[in-house]
Structures are given as structure tokens and as C-alpha cells.
N, C-alpha and C positions, 0 to 999 in steps of 0.2 A: 640082055639083062631082063630077068623076070622078077615081077613083084607080086606078092600075094598078100592081101589084106583081109583079115578075119575079124568080124565083130560078133560078140556074143553077150547076151544079158544074163547076169547071175543074180536075179532079184531075190531069190531065196537066201543065197549066201549073204548078201548085203543086209537084208532085213534082219537077219539073225544077229547082226553086230550089236544092235541096241534097240530097245523097245521104243519106237518113235512116238507113239501116242502118249503113254504115261510120262515119257521123258520131257514133254513140253509143259507139264503142269507146274512144277516148282518155279521155273523162271517166269512163265507167262502170268501165273497167278500173282506173284510178287510184283511184277512190273505194272500190271493193270491196277492192282490195289494201290500202289504208290501214285500212279498217274491220276486215278480217280480222286483219291484223298487230296492231292495237291491242287487239282483243278477246283474241287469244292471249296477249299480254303481261299483260293484266289477269287472265286466268284463271290464269296461272302465278304471278303475285304473290299472288292470292287463296289459292292452295293452299299457298304458303309461310307465309302468315299462319295458315291453318288448322292446319298442322303445328305451328306455335309454340304454339298453344292445344290441341294434341292433338285437334283436330276432324278428321273424316274428309275427305280430299281427294277431289275428283271432277273428272274430265276429260270434256269434251264436244268432240268434233271436228266441224268443218264438213265434211260429206261432199260436198256439191255446192251450187253456186249457179247457178240457172237464171233468166234474166231474159227476159221476153217484152215486146216493144215493139209498140205500134200507133199509128197516126196517123189522125186524122179531119180532112179538109180539104175546103174548098169555097169558093165565092164567091157573093155575092148582089148584085143590083142592084135598086134601088127607084126608081120614078118616080111623081110626083104631079102631076096636071094640074089647072089651075084653082085655084091656091093662093089661099086667102082670097077667092074670088069673082073673081079676075082671070084673065087668060089666061097668066100665068106658069107655068112648069113647074119643079118642084124634083126633083132627082135625087141619089141617094146610091149608093155602091158600096163594097164591101169584101171582104176575104178572111178567112175563118174557118179556123183551124187549131188543133188540139189534139193533144198527145202523151200517151201513157199508158205507164207502165212497171210491170210486175207481176212482181216477183222471187219466186222460191220457193227457200227455203234449207232444206237437209236437215242435221240434226244427228245425230251418231252417238255414243252414250256409249262411252267407252273403259273397258272393264271385262272381267271374265272371266279365265279361266286364262291365256290367251296374253298379255294385257296385263300381268297381275300378274307373269308370268315375265319379261317385258321390264323391268319396274320393278325386280325383285329381282336381275337378272343383273348381274354385275360389269361395269363399263365397260371396254371393250377397250383394251389398251395401244396398238394400232395408231393409232386416231384421235388419241390424246393426243400421240403423237410426230410424227404428221403435222402437227398443229397447232403443236407446238414448232418443227418444221423450217420452217414457213411464217412464223414470227416471233412466235407467241404466247409469253407469258411462261411459262417452265417452272415458275417459282415458283407462279404462279396455278394452273396445271394440276395440280401435285402437291398443293398444299394443299387444293384443292377435291375432287379425284378419287381420291386415294390414301390408304389406311389406314396403310400402313407401307412402308418401303423398307429393305431389308437389315436388318430387325429394329428399325429406329427407328420408333416408333409416332407416328401423327398423329391424336391424339384419337379413338381407335376408339369410345369410348362415345358420341360425338356423331353417329354414323351411325344413331341411333334417336331415340326421344323424349328431350327435354331431360333430361340427367342431373342428379341432385341435387348431385353433387360435381364441381367443375371439373377437367378433364383437364390433364395436363402435356404440352404439345406444344412446349415451348421448343426442344428439340434439333432437332426436325423443322423448325421455322420457321427456325432458323439454317442448316440444311442447304439448305432450299429457297432462302433468300436468297443463299447462296454459289453455288448452281447458276445462279441468275439473273444474278449479277454476271459469272460466267465465260461465260455464254451471250451477254451483251451485248458482251463483248470478243472473241468468236469463239474462246475457248479451250475451249468445250464446245459440241459440235454433236450433233444427233440425225439419224439416217437410218433409212430402212426399206428393207432390201435384199431382193431376191428369193432364195428358197432352196427347194430341192426338199424337199417333204414326202413321204417314201417311204411313210408309212402311208396317207395319203389319195391318194397318187399325183397330186398337183397342186401348183401353185405357190402358195406362201404368202409373206406379207410379215412379216419379222422386224425389230422395232425394235432399234436399237443406240444406245448412247451412245459418243461419241468424244471423248477428252480430248487436249488439246494436250500436246506433249512438252517444253514449256519447263520451266525451273526455277522457275516461279512458286510461291511457298510456299503459296498458296491451293490449288493442285492437290495438293500433299502433304497438306494438311489434309483435303481432300475424300477422298483415298484412305484416310486414317486413319479418318475418320468412317464410311465405307462398307465398310471392310475390304477394299479393292481392292489387288491386287498392284502393285508399283512398275514392273513390266516390261510390263504389259498397257496397250494404248492403246484398243482397241475392246472394248466390254463389251455382250454380248447382254443384252437385257432379258427376263427370264422372269417368269411370274406364279406366285404362291404365297406360302408363308411361309418364313422362314429368312433366313440372311445370305449365301447364295451361296457360291461356292468361291474367291473372290478374283479371279476373272476374269469375273464376271457380276453383274448387278444384278437383285435379286428384288423385285418389286412385288406388293402386294396392293391392288387397286383397290376403291373403293366401288361399291356399286350405285347406280343412278340415284336410287332412293328414299333411299338413305343420303346421297347428295350433297345432296338437297333437305332432308333433316332437318338436315344440317350447316349449310347456308346459311340455314335458317329461324332459326338463332340470331342472325342479323343483323337480325331483326325486333325493333324496339324496342316495348315494351309500356307502357301507362300504369301509373303507380305504384299506383293503386287495384286494378288487376287482379293485380299482384304481391301486394298486401297481403291480398287475399281468396282467394288461391290458385288463380286461373284459369290461371296458368302456373307452372311450376316455379321456385321461388326457389333458384337454385343458389348454393352457397357454396364458397369455396376451402378449402385444407387447414387453414387456421387457424380456419375457421368464419365468416369475414367474407363478406358478400354479394359475389358475383362479377359483374363487368361483362363480358358476352360480347363487347363491342367489343374487348377485349384480344386475343381469338382471331380474330374474323372481321370486325372493324370496318373494316379496310383492304381487305377483299374485297367485302363487300356490306353496305350499310346501308339498311334500310327504315325510314323515319321515320314517326312517328305524329302526327296532329293532329286537333283537333276540327273545325276549319273546312276547307273544300276548299283544297288547296295551290295556290299561284300558279305555281310553276315545276316542275311534275312531268313526268318522262319517262314514267312510268306510275303510275296511281293507282287505288285501288278503295276502296269504302266497305264496312266490315264491323264488326260489333259496336259500332255507333254511333260509329265513328271512321273517319278517313281514313288510309290507309296508302299510302306512295308512295316512289318512288326519285327523288331530286332530279335534274333535267336537267343540272346542272353537276357532278354526282358521276360523273366519268368512270370511276373504278375500279369502282364499283358497276354501272355500265352495261355495262362489259366483262364482269364476272362474270355478270350477268344474261343477256347475249348468249350466253356460253359455255354456261350451263345450257339456254337455249332450243335452241341448236344440238345439244347432246348429246341432249336429249329428242327432238328431231325425228329424229335419227339412230337412236336406240335404241328408242324406244317408240311414236312416233306412227305407225309403219308397221304396228303390230298391228291386227288386224281388230276393230272394235267389236262388242260383244255386247249384245243387248238391243233394245228398240224403236227404230226410226228415227223421228225427229220431223221432219216437213216442215211448214214454216211459210210460208204465203203472206203477203207483207208489202205487198200492193198496196192495202190499205185497203178 
């Protein structure tokens, strides 16, 4: 019996079957995009839970994603003469092809003086009013991002670790709700006009609120609440403290960290953690336990469960529990997106300080 084995490589033939390089882009780009977005949401949620427990937040930015692809290909043919002592010949042929992807991901810790300064810097009024002009709820923007407006406070004690005594933000909530109602009906608009900055000798964008001139009694109520004059229609938005001069609106915005502390109050905690003092047990003015859902429950609700959630928009495991935002909770998802957008605008551009961590994930 004689046996002949022939191996041959047909690289050119196999390579012509499909463009390997361009063919990797659609799937790889989508998969990496999904993974990066999901991990960012999880990191942000994790840090909100950490702040609720007064644990130290930590941010890790993905600096780069490099993927190297390779392909090994070939063909073989095999012939066997004199099968089982006969004159018959058996032949086999096939094509071998294997693909390999070796990603290298670089992580950059966000820390140091520059990043801390970005976290503690007040949120700018310009992006807030640009968002309001594009259709975002002015009520959500003010309640999340503003400490006070024309002297009306918005729970300033909540811009840091959870306070022991519940704040009184009822008047601010009523004001924000009134502004939203007028915004929906087109009686309140926001704009960002160009104006000459003679000090810096450059063009700046100044936000303004514009009120309708109709005799709607709600407009009169708004002017009374904010101390605005009856004859003014356009009100420049200034930053600082105080009540303005009757023809302007003065805002004090929260810092990005202050906004995160405020929204962390929407993190629901297990009763046993409250009982043993792992989180602050806040009480109202009468000494009764305070439910933070009264203040932030319609803005952001982070639920807690022992088992993995079934319908989560984003979920993380921390302190032996699952914390998540329900996928059907559209109000919470909107606020979470707002926080993500403002963080990317204000803080994620800061340069990371510390060791760069490159991880090869190719196995």
C-alpha cells in the first residue's frame, strides 16, 4: 500500500474570498462602542452609590483601544492509493483559515489637581441654557444643577455628603415647575446671544431668559417670586449670589461633584445599612425619618436588590447588592444622561495623572 500526502497553500485564492481588513470594521466598531458606553454608565452609577455611602469615588478613563488582527489561511489536499489492498484511490481536500484579534486597551486614572478643579468648578450657565433652548426641561436643569436662583435656595446642604437634617426646597421646586409649564407653552424661552467682552476683547455667549408679554397670571406670579420688574421682558442670566436688580436673574450653580452628591440621594439603600449607620439617617424638622424620594425621586431613582435585576438600563454590584436604573424609568434615564453629558463636557477632558495601565486582552 502506498500513501501520498500533498499540502499546498493557496493564500491568494483564500484572500480573494473577502476583504479581511475592512470587513472587521462594522462589527468591531459597534462592539467596542457598546462596551465602552456600558462601562462608562456602570462607572458613573458605581460612583453615585459610593457617594451615598461616603466611599471615595474613582474614575478611570479609557485612553485608547488598539486592535491587531491577523489571519492564517491555507489549503491541503490528501490522496491515498491502494485503499485496503485494492486499486482504489481516496482523496480529500480542504481549506484551513483562522482569525486572531489581539486588543490592547489603555486606562488612565482621572485624578490630580486639574481633574479635581474640574470636579469642583461650578457648572457653566451657557451649556444649561443651550440645553434648555434645544428642548431639555428647564425644571430638570435647574433642580439638578442650580444651588439658588435670585435668593431662592435649592437644598444647598445636599451638594455635599448626605445631611442629617432634610432641607427645605419646596419654594424652589414650585418655581422650577412653573418655569417648565411656561416653557412647554412657549411663554418662556432661553437664548444665548453674542456680546462683546471688552475686558477679554473677544466674543462671549450670554444666556438670557425671555418672558412672554401676555397677561397670563402665572407670568405675574413668576415675576413676583423672582423679584422681576413688570416692564422687563429679557433678563440676562448672571452668576453669583443675591436677588438681582429686578431686570436680571442671578444663578449660583452647583459644581459637578455637588451635582453628583445631590443625585446620589436618589440611591435607595437597604434598611439594615440605615439601621447600623452605614449611611446617614436623615430626619425632617419634626425628627421623623426623611424619605429622599420626596426631593429627588422624580429625577433619579437607583433601585437596590439582592438578585441581579431583570430589566436594568445600567446595573452594578457593590457591597453585596445590585444597584440599577430600571430601563422603563424614563425620568431617571434622562437625568442620568444629563449627568453623563455634563461630566463629559466639564471633567473628562482633564488630563489623567498617575500610571497608565495597558491591558492586552488577547488571551
